[in-house]
C-alpha positions as CSV (number, residue, x, y, z in Angstrom):
1,X,-53.7,-40.1,29.0
2,X,-54.7,-37.6,26.3
3,X,-52.8,-34.9,28.1
4,X,-49.7,-37.0,28.3
5,X,-49.9,-37.7,24.5
6,X,-50.4,-34.0,23.8
7,X,-47.4,-33.0,25.9
8,X,-45.3,-35.6,24.2
9,X,-46.3,-34.3,20.8
10,X,-45.5,-30.7,21.7
11,X,-42.1,-31.6,23.2
12,X,-41.3,-33.7,20.1
13,X,-42.1,-30.8,17.8
14,X,-40.1,-28.3,19.9
15,X,-37.1,-30.7,19.9
16,X,-37.3,-31.0,16.1
17,X,-37.4,-27.3,15.7
18,X,-34.4,-26.8,18.0
19,X,-32.2,-29.2,15.9
20,X,-30.4,-27.0,13.3
21,X,-30.9,-28.0,9.7
22,X,-27.8,-29.6,8.2
23,X,-25.9,-27.0,6.2
24,X,-24.9,-27.8,2.6
25,X,-21.8,-26.6,0.9
26,X,-22.3,-24.1,-1.8
27,X,-20.0,-24.4,-4.9
28,X,-18.5,-21.0,-5.9
29,X,-17.0,-20.2,-9.2
30,X,-15.5,-16.7,-9.2
31,X,-14.1,-15.6,-12.6
32,X,-11.6,-12.7,-12.6
33,X,-10.9,-10.9,-15.8
34,X,-8.9,-7.9,-16.9
35,X,-10.8,-4.9,-18.3
36,X,-9.8,-6.1,-21.8
37,X,-11.7,-9.3,-21.1
38,X,-8.6,-11.5,-20.8
39,X,-8.2,-13.8,-17.8
40,X,-6.5,-12.3,-14.7
41,X,-4.7,-15.4,-13.3
42,X,-3.4,-16.0,-9.8
43,X,-5.8,-13.7,-7.9
44,X,-5.9,-14.8,-4.3
45,X,-9.3,-15.1,-2.5
46,X,-9.3,-14.9,1.3
47,X,-12.3,-15.4,3.6
48,X,-12.2,-12.7,6.2
49,X,-11.4,-13.9,9.8
50,X,-10.6,-17.4,8.4
51,X,-7.4,-19.1,7.3
52,X,-9.1,-20.3,4.1
53,X,-7.3,-19.1,1.0
54,X,-7.9,-19.9,-2.7
55,X,-6.0,-19.0,-5.9
56,X,-7.2,-18.4,-9.4
57,X,-6.1,-20.7,-12.2
58,X,-4.7,-19.7,-15.7
59,X,-8.2,-18.9,-16.8
60,X,-8.8,-16.6,-13.9
61,X,-11.3,-18.9,-12.3
62,X,-11.4,-19.5,-8.5
63,X,-13.3,-22.6,-7.6
64,X,-14.2,-23.7,-4.0
65,X,-16.9,-24.9,-1.7
66,X,-18.1,-23.2,1.4
67,X,-20.9,-23.6,4.0
68,X,-23.1,-20.6,3.6
69,X,-25.0,-19.6,6.7
70,X,-28.0,-17.5,5.9
71,X,-27.9,-15.9,9.4
72,X,-24.3,-14.7,9.0
73,X,-22.5,-14.2,5.8
74,X,-18.7,-14.2,5.5
75,X,-16.8,-11.6,3.4
76,X,-14.5,-12.7,0.6
77,X,-11.5,-10.5,-0.2
78,X,-9.5,-10.5,-3.4
79,X,-5.8,-9.7,-3.6
80,X,-3.3,-9.5,-6.4
81,X,-0.6,-12.1,-5.9
82,X,2.1,-9.3,-5.9
83,X,0.3,-7.3,-3.2
84,X,-1.2,-9.2,-0.3
85,X,-1.8,-6.0,1.7
86,X,-4.3,-4.2,-0.6
87,X,-7.8,-5.5,-1.0
88,X,-8.8,-5.2,-4.7
89,X,-12.4,-6.2,-4.2
90,X,-14.7,-7.8,-1.6
91,X,-18.2,-9.3,-1.5
92,X,-20.4,-11.4,0.7
93,X,-20.4,-15.1,0.3
94,X,-24.1,-15.7,-0.6
95,X,-25.8,-18.1,-3.0
96,X,-26.5,-15.1,-5.3
97,X,-22.7,-14.7,-6.1
98,X,-21.9,-18.4,-6.5
99,X,-21.2,-17.8,-10.2
100,X,-19.8,-14.3,-10.6
101,X,-17.4,-12.5,-12.9
102,X,-15.3,-9.6,-11.6
103,X,-12.9,-7.3,-13.4
104,X,-9.5,-6.5,-11.8
105,X,-6.5,-4.7,-13.4
106,X,-3.0,-4.7,-11.9
107,X,-1.2,-1.4,-11.4
108,X,1.0,-2.0,-14.5
109,X,-2.1,-2.7,-16.6
110,X,-3.9,0.4,-15.2
111,X,-0.8,2.5,-16.1
112,X,-0.9,1.2,-19.7
113,X,-4.7,2.0,-20.0
114,X,-4.0,5.5,-18.6
115,X,-1.3,6.1,-21.1
116,X,-3.5,4.9,-24.0
117,X,-6.5,6.9,-22.8
118,X,-8.7,3.8,-23.2
119,X,-12.4,4.4,-22.4
120,X,-15.1,2.0,-21.1
121,X,-18.9,2.2,-21.1
122,X,-20.1,2.3,-17.5
123,X,-23.6,2.5,-16.0
124,X,-24.9,3.2,-12.5
125,X,-28.2,3.2,-10.6
126,X,-28.5,6.2,-8.2
127,X,-30.8,6.3,-5.2
128,X,-31.2,8.0,-1.8
129,X,-30.6,6.3,1.5
130,X,-34.3,5.5,1.6
131,X,-34.1,3.6,-1.7
132,X,-35.8,6.2,-3.8
133,X,-34.4,6.7,-7.3
134,X,-32.6,10.0,-7.9
135,X,-33.8,11.5,-11.2
136,X,-31.7,14.3,-12.8
137,X,-28.5,13.7,-10.9
138,X,-25.6,15.1,-13.0
139,X,-22.8,12.6,-13.8
140,X,-19.6,13.9,-15.3
141,X,-16.2,12.7,-16.2
142,X,-14.1,15.4,-14.5
143,X,-11.9,17.3,-16.9
144,X,-13.3,15.9,-20.1
145,X,-16.6,17.7,-20.7
146,X,-18.5,14.3,-20.9
147,X,-21.8,14.7,-18.9
148,X,-25.1,12.9,-18.6
149,X,-28.1,12.9,-16.2
150,X,-29.8,10.0,-14.5
151,X,-33.2,9.0,-15.8
152,X,-36.5,8.5,-14.0
153,X,-35.3,5.3,-12.3
154,X,-31.8,6.8,-11.5
155,X,-30.0,5.0,-14.3
156,X,-27.2,6.5,-16.3
157,X,-24.7,5.5,-19.0
158,X,-21.4,7.2,-19.9
159,X,-17.9,6.6,-21.3
160,X,-15.2,6.7,-18.6
161,X,-11.5,6.1,-18.3
162,X,-8.8,5.5,-15.7
163,X,-7.4,9.1,-15.9
164,X,-10.5,11.0,-14.7
165,X,-12.8,10.5,-11.7
166,X,-16.6,10.1,-12.1
167,X,-18.3,12.9,-10.2
168,X,-22.0,12.8,-9.3
169,X,-23.9,15.8,-8.1
170,X,-27.5,16.2,-7.0
171,X,-29.4,19.0,-5.1
172,X,-29.2,18.5,-1.3
173,X,-26.9,15.6,-1.6
174,X,-23.2,15.1,-0.9
175,X,-21.1,15.2,-4.0
176,X,-19.6,11.8,-4.8
177,X,-16.3,11.1,-6.6
178,X,-15.8,7.5,-7.8
179,X,-13.1,5.6,-9.7
180,X,-13.8,3.6,-12.8
181,X,-12.6,0.5,-11.0
182,X,-15.8,0.3,-9.0
183,X,-17.9,0.2,-12.2
184,X,-15.7,-2.3,-14.1
185,X,-15.8,-4.8,-11.2
186,X,-19.6,-5.0,-11.6
187,X,-19.2,-6.1,-15.2
188,X,-22.5,-5.9,-17.1
189,X,-24.6,-4.8,-14.2
190,X,-25.2,-1.2,-13.2
191,X,-23.4,-0.1,-10.1
192,X,-25.8,0.7,-7.2
193,X,-25.0,4.2,-5.9
194,X,-26.5,5.6,-2.7
195,X,-26.1,9.4,-2.3
196,X,-26.1,10.6,1.4
197,X,-27.8,13.9,2.3
198,X,-25.6,16.9,2.9
199,X,-24.5,17.4,6.5
200,X,-25.1,13.8,7.4
201,X,-23.5,12.8,10.7
202,X,-24.3,9.1,10.3
203,X,-21.7,6.8,11.9
204,X,-21.0,3.8,9.7
205,X,-20.0,0.3,10.9
206,X,-19.1,-1.1,7.5
207,X,-18.2,0.9,4.4
208,X,-16.7,0.1,1.0
209,X,-13.2,1.5,2.0
210,X,-12.7,0.9,5.7
211,X,-10.5,3.4,7.7
212,X,-6.9,2.5,7.9
213,X,-3.7,3.5,9.8
214,X,-1.2,5.4,7.6
215,X,1.0,2.7,6.1
216,X,-1.4,-0.2,6.7
217,X,-1.7,-2.9,9.4
218,X,2.0,-3.6,9.6
219,X,2.7,0.1,10.3
220,X,0.0,0.1,13.0
221,X,1.5,-2.9,14.7
222,X,4.9,-1.3,14.7
223,X,3.4,1.9,16.2
224,X,1.7,0.0,19.0
225,X,4.9,-1.9,19.8
226,X,6.8,1.3,20.1
227,X,4.3,3.4,21.9
228,X,2.3,1.1,24.2
229,X,3.2,1.7,27.9
230,X,2.8,-1.3,30.1
231,X,2.0,-0.1,33.6
232,X,4.6,-1.3,36.1
233,X,2.1,-2.3,38.7
234,X,0.3,-4.6,36.2
235,X,3.6,-6.1,35.2
236,X,4.6,-6.8,38.8
237,X,1.2,-8.4,39.4
238,X,1.7,-10.6,36.3
239,X,-1.4,-9.3,34.6
240,X,-1.5,-9.8,30.8
241,X,-4.2,-10.2,28.2
242,X,-6.1,-8.2,25.5
243,X,-8.0,-4.9,25.8
244,X,-10.6,-4.3,23.1
245,X,-10.9,-0.6,22.2
246,X,-13.6,0.9,19.9
247,X,-13.4,4.4,18.5
248,X,-14.7,6.6,15.7
249,X,-12.5,7.6,12.7
250,X,-13.8,11.1,11.6
251,X,-14.1,12.3,8.1
252,X,-10.7,14.1,8.5
253,X,-9.1,11.0,9.9
254,X,-9.1,12.1,13.6
255,X,-9.7,9.5,16.3
256,X,-12.6,10.4,18.7
257,X,-14.7,8.8,21.4
258,X,-12.5,5.8,22.2
259,X,-14.2,3.3,24.6
260,X,-13.3,0.0,26.2
261,X,-15.4,-2.9,24.7
262,X,-13.3,-5.6,26.4
263,X,-12.2,-4.9,29.9
264,X,-9.0,-6.4,31.4
265,X,-7.7,-4.2,34.2
266,X,-8.2,-0.5,35.1
267,X,-4.5,0.4,34.5
268,X,-4.2,-1.6,31.3
269,X,-7.5,-0.2,30.0
270,X,-6.3,3.4,30.6
271,X,-3.0,2.6,28.9
272,X,-4.8,1.3,25.8
273,X,-7.1,4.3,25.7
274,X,-4.0,6.6,26.0
275,X,-2.4,4.8,23.1
276,X,-5.5,5.3,20.9
277,X,-6.0,9.0,21.9
278,X,-2.4,9.8,20.9
279,X,-2.5,8.0,17.5
280,X,-1.8,10.1,14.4
281,X,-4.6,10.8,12.0
282,X,-5.9,7.8,10.1
283,X,-7.0,7.6,6.5
284,X,-10.8,8.1,6.7
285,X,-13.2,5.4,5.5
286,X,-15.1,6.1,2.3
287,X,-18.6,5.2,1.1
288,X,-19.2,5.7,-2.6
289,X,-16.0,7.8,-2.7
290,X,-17.1,10.2,0.1
291,X,-15.3,10.3,3.4
292,X,-17.6,9.2,6.3
293,X,-17.5,8.8,10.0
294,X,-16.8,5.1,10.8
295,X,-16.6,3.0,13.9
296,X,-13.5,0.8,14.2
297,X,-12.2,-1.7,16.9
298,X,-8.8,-3.0,17.5
299,X,-7.3,-5.4,20.2
300,X,-4.4,-4.1,22.3
301,X,-2.4,-7.0,23.6
302,X,-0.4,-6.7,26.9
303,X,2.1,-9.6,27.1
304,X,4.8,-10.2,29.7
305,X,8.2,-11.3,28.3
306,X,9.0,-14.9,29.2
307,X,12.1,-15.5,31.3
308,X,14.7,-18.1,30.3
309,X,15.8,-20.5,33.1
310,X,19.2,-19.8,34.6
311,X,21.7,-22.5,33.3
312,X,24.1,-24.0,35.8
313,X,27.6,-22.6,35.4
314,X,26.4,-19.4,33.8
315,X,27.3,-16.0,34.9
316,X,24.2,-15.8,37.0
317,X,22.6,-13.2,34.7
318,X,18.8,-13.8,34.5
319,X,18.0,-12.6,31.0
320,X,14.6,-12.2,29.5
321,X,13.7,-12.8,25.9
322,X,14.4,-9.4,24.4
323,X,15.4,-8.3,21.0
324,X,19.1,-8.9,20.2
325,X,19.6,-5.3,19.4
326,X,18.5,-4.2,22.8
327,X,20.7,-6.7,24.6
328,X,23.8,-5.7,22.6
329,X,23.2,-2.0,23.2
330,X,22.7,-2.8,26.9
331,X,26.0,-4.6,27.1
332,X,27.7,-1.5,25.6
333,X,26.1,1.1,27.8
334,X,25.9,-0.6,31.2
335,X,29.6,-0.8,31.9
336,X,30.1,2.8,30.9
337,X,27.2,3.8,33.2
338,X,28.8,1.9,36.1
339,X,32.2,3.6,35.4
340,X,30.6,7.0,35.5
341,X,28.4,6.1,38.5
342,X,25.3,7.0,36.6
343,X,21.9,6.1,38.1
344,X,20.4,3.2,36.2
345,X,17.1,5.1,35.6
346,X,18.9,7.8,33.6
347,X,20.0,5.3,31.0
348,X,18.3,5.5,27.6
349,X,15.0,3.7,27.4
350,X,15.8,0.5,25.4
351,X,12.6,-1.3,26.3
352,X,14.3,-3.6,28.7
353,X,14.3,-4.1,32.5
354,X,17.8,-3.0,33.7
355,X,17.4,-4.9,36.9
356,X,17.5,-8.1,34.9
357,X,21.0,-7.3,33.8
358,X,22.3,-5.5,36.9
359,X,22.0,-7.2,40.3
360,X,25.0,-6.1,42.5
361,X,24.4,-8.9,45.0
362,X,24.5,-11.8,42.4
363,X,26.0,-10.6,39.2
364,X,29.6,-11.2,38.0
365,X,30.2,-9.0,34.9
366,X,31.6,-11.3,32.3
367,X,31.6,-9.0,29.2
368,X,34.9,-8.4,27.5
369,X,35.2,-4.9,28.8
370,X,34.0,-5.6,32.3
371,X,35.4,-3.1,34.7
372,X,38.2,-4.1,37.2
373,X,39.9,-2.1,39.9
374,X,43.6,-1.3,39.8
375,X,44.3,-4.3,42.1
376,X,42.6,-6.7,39.7
377,X,39.4,-7.2,41.8
378,X,36.1,-6.8,40.2
379,X,34.0,-3.9,41.4
380,X,30.7,-4.6,43.0
């Protein structure tokens, strides 16, 4: 009897521990100001990998509630309303930043500050990768002669502006070059700065400025659409889906060591790897202003075009859903090719399946300039 009670007690405690504690929404109030201290209205806050989006009011305040999970923090990204491609600032959604003030200037405001030569007091806290404070690091505003050194706890203060980068040097460490924007976004708090050792080959997974394809995400999508080769055997077998590829963006922007992290099919995997290997150089990721090696992953989608059903009374042409431009060009070129008896596979690659448009056994050419023999009969 005692054993049964003991087992019941243990099972009850285990069950209670397995039930997750109810999450409570955290109220966030993110205030966005200009460097002058005036409100920066209309800033858009997006939660990464979520569809959630919030916009600042006339006072520059973004208010919202979000379930904070202490085991996995989401990243909030801030955008100017006139530029939804460029991340102006980002931070983790934790209770510690529930009431935070950040400083963001638009390109027009930065241009005005540059022209006026306005200076701002900034401060930073320099340390090694191990968290040890760096004493005696030289901090200079390049091209101005303004120079200071970090104190015994790695702290420094200096006047900076938008026209000149902040350069930090220390013996045995990589030289850093930072923009004033980083410091101003932290407001009254010193900016934490970690200096990597010289010759470090560390590969980062997350950095302040992630690697990016030249021209941004839209340019990368266009590149993939133009250059991805869909293996014929996989098309004929009706295989489609997503291949996940991970690679390293080197300090000079080169792509190295691509590997498959989500397998689909041997042929499709190899086609995705070939696409990545032949990509142009990226813009390298940066940490504290220094280019670093960084891992990056992208999904490569293989999707078969959907066929439209043949409508009764039509010309019998089984068209696939292609871009209008390709269809129109096909209509112009195909009759000329037939007239000159050119093999179909020598026609320009217009990203379409010519057999869908030319089937001698079934097709009746109905284009305005369809070819006819001298006796008025259509050629086959």
